[in-house]
N, C-alpha and C positions, 0 to 999 in steps of 0.2 A: 418589571410588572411580570414578565414572563415565568421570573423564577418563583414569585409569590404566589402566583397561581398553582405552579406545579408543587411547590411545598405544602400548600393547604390540601392539594389532594392526596399528597404521599401521606401527612401526617393523620390523615382522616380515614386513610383506607382500612386501617385497624379496626377502627370504630365501627365503620359501615360496610353493609355488604354492597360492593359495585358489581353492576352489568358492565364487564368490559366492552360490551359493544356501546354501550352509551357515552363511556370513557372516551372511547376512540372517536366517536362522533363529537363530542363536546372538544376533543381535541384538535381535531380537523376544522370545526367551527372558530376556535381560538384563533390557529395559524391562519385562516382565512381572512381574519380581520384586517381591514385597512388601517393599520395603526402606525404612527411614526415614533421608533424605537428610538432610546437615547441609550448611548454605551455607559455602562456602570462604573467602568474602570476610571472615568472621569471624575466620579463622585465619590470615590473613597475616601481621599484625603479631607474632604469637608466631613464625610460621614465619621471618622474616625474622630474627629475634633468634638463631635456631638455625643459620644459615647457614654458619658456621664449623665446625661440629662433624657436620652430617649434610646430605645430598643434599636440593634444595628437594622430592623427593617423599617421603623420609622424614620432613622437618620437617612437611610438612601431616597426616601422619599421628600424630606425635608431638604436634602441636598440639592435634588432634581428642582424642587419648586423654587429654590433659590436661584438655582442656575436659569432657569426660565423667568425669572422675576414673577412668578405666579402665586397667587394665594395658597396658604395651605388650608384645607377643608377635610374635616374628620367627623366622624360620628362616634367615634371613641372618646366617651367620656374622661379616662384618664390622661389620654394623650393631649386633650385639648386643654387640660390644666397645668400640663407640665411646660415650663419656660423654655424656650429655645434661644441660647445666648451665643455671643460671639458670631455676629453677623460676620461673612466674609468681606475681604477687602476686594475692590475692583482695581 
């Protein structure tokens, strides 16, 4: 999740005028959240196998959901219609 947040901030900086004070406040708030983070290196093999069906960003979330045996919930209409195949073996 961390890299997704930062990627979105970086890709939007050209289009939006950021008040850097607010950016640093938001960053401090984000870092201070009590989140349980998962190492993304463990998910790369599964994400690679999904490369033909979903974007790399979506593949990482799918791989994490599978590892946690959690449902995948999205508001992204195109992603919700894409099949995710080849469930990993346990």
